[in-house]
C-alpha positions in Angstrom: -42.3 -1.4 3.2 -41.4 -4.7 1.1 -41.4 -3.5 -2.5 -40.4 -6.7 -4.6 -39.7 -10.3 -4.1 -36.7 -11.4 -6.1 -34.3 -14.5 -6.5 -30.8 -13.7 -5.4 -28.3 -15.8 -7.3 -25.1 -16.5 -5.8 -22.1 -17.9 -7.3 -18.9 -18.6 -5.9 -15.9 -17.6 -7.9 -12.2 -17.9 -8.0 -10.8 -14.3 -6.4 -8.5 -13.2 -9.4 -8.6 -10.4 -12.1 -11.0 -11.6 -15.0 -13.5 -13.8 -13.1 -16.3 -11.0 -12.9 -15.9 -10.1 -16.6 -16.2 -13.7 -17.6 -19.5 -14.4 -15.6 -21.1 -11.0 -16.5 -20.2 -12.0 -20.1 -21.9 -15.3 -20.1 -25.0 -13.8 -18.5 -25.0 -10.7 -21.3 -24.5 -13.2 -24.0 -27.6 -15.1 -22.8 -29.4 -11.7 -22.5 -29.6 -11.9 -18.9 -30.1 -8.5 -17.1 -28.6 -8.1 -14.0 -30.6 -5.5 -11.9 -28.5 -5.3 -8.6 -25.4 -7.0 -7.4 -22.9 -7.4 -4.7 -19.5 -9.3 -4.7 -16.9 -9.6 -2.0 -13.9 -12.1 -1.6 -11.8 -13.4 1.0 -8.3 -15.3 0.2 -8.9 -17.3 -2.9 -12.7 -17.3 -3.2 -15.1 -14.6 -4.1 -18.8 -14.2 -4.0 -21.1 -12.8 -6.6 -24.7 -12.2 -5.8 -27.1 -10.8 -8.1 -30.4 -10.2 -9.1 -32.1 -10.2 -12.6 -35.5 -9.3 -14.4 -36.5 -12.7 -15.1 -34.9 -15.9 -13.7 -35.8 -18.3 -16.8 -32.6 -19.0 -18.1 -30.0 -17.9 -15.2 -29.5 -21.5 -13.9 -29.0 -23.2 -17.1 -26.9 -20.8 -18.4 -24.5 -20.4 -15.6 -24.4 -24.3 -15.0 -23.8 -25.1 -19.0 -20.7 -22.8 -18.4 -19.4 -24.6 -15.6 -20.5 -22.5 -12.5 -22.1 -23.7 -9.1 -25.3 -21.6 -8.5 -27.2 -21.2 -5.3 -31.0 -19.6 -5.1 -31.9 -17.5 -2.2 -35.3 -15.6 -1.9 -34.6 -11.9 -1.6 -36.8 -8.7 -0.7 -36.6 -5.5 -1.8 -37.7 -2.5 0.5 -38.0 1.1 -0.1 -36.8 3.2 3.1 -36.5 6.9 3.7 -33.0 8.0 3.0 -32.3 9.5 6.5 -30.4 8.4 9.2 -31.5 5.5 11.5 -33.7 3.7 8.9 -31.3 0.9 8.4 -31.1 0.5 11.8 -34.9 0.6 12.4 -35.1 -2.2 9.7 -32.5 -4.5 11.4 -34.1 -4.1 14.7 -37.6 -5.0 13.6 -36.0 -8.2 12.2 -33.7 -9.0 14.8 -36.4 -8.3 17.5 -38.3 -11.1 15.7 -35.1 -13.7 15.3 -34.8 -12.9 11.7 -30.9 -12.8 10.7 -30.2 -10.7 7.8 -27.7 -12.7 5.7 -26.7 -10.0 2.9 -27.6 -6.7 2.0 -26.8 -3.9 -0.7 -28.1 -0.8 -1.6 -27.5 2.4 -2.6 -29.4 5.7 -1.9 -31.0 7.8 -4.7 -29.3 11.0 -5.5 -32.2 12.6 -7.7 -30.8 11.4 -10.8 -31.5 8.8 -13.7 -28.0 6.9 -13.6 -27.4 4.0 -11.5 -24.7 3.9 -8.6 -22.6 1.2 -8.3 -20.0 1.3 -5.2 -17.0 -1.1 -5.5 -13.8 -1.4 -3.6 -10.7 -2.6 -5.9 -7.0 -3.8 -5.0 -5.6 -0.9 -7.1 -7.4 2.3 -6.7 -5.0 4.6 -8.1 -5.1 2.4 -11.3 -8.8 1.9 -11.5 -9.7 5.7 -10.8 -8.8 7.2 -14.3 -10.5 4.0 -16.2 -13.8 4.5 -14.4 -13.5 8.3 -14.8 -13.3 7.6 -18.8 -16.1 5.1 -18.4 -18.5 7.4 -16.6 -20.3 9.8 -18.9 -18.3 8.5 -21.9 -15.2 10.1 -20.5 -16.7 13.5 -19.9 -16.7 13.2 -16.2 -13.7 14.5 -14.1 -14.4 11.9 -11.4 -15.6 8.3 -11.3 -19.0 9.7 -9.8 -21.4 10.5 -12.5 -23.3 14.0 -11.8 
């Protein structure tokens, strides 16, 4: 069941517009490719967690830009896309006293595009922007089909 061992990078951010753009620009400029990510915010603080293809210049790039950086081992698993699989995984770990700290995932829908699920504070404003972004503006909704 385990597929890949990763390093999860966690960076606390100010929870305000533009902070994700700034950190991802910093990483992109350093040629760091983000392969998976999640973010969440509460009050004034947001947490940006991500995986990368290589770990070599993540920490120095972010620390040089003034970010605080935390590293945590992460495990990628592949599960069948059917009801109960997440519950099965959580029970296996929980029964052994293992606490799940963070998770992020998407199910494959037999296409070659990545899927990102996000929440925003202005859904109506974001919808047309995402629709334009997806498929170079050809999609009718933000979901790539």
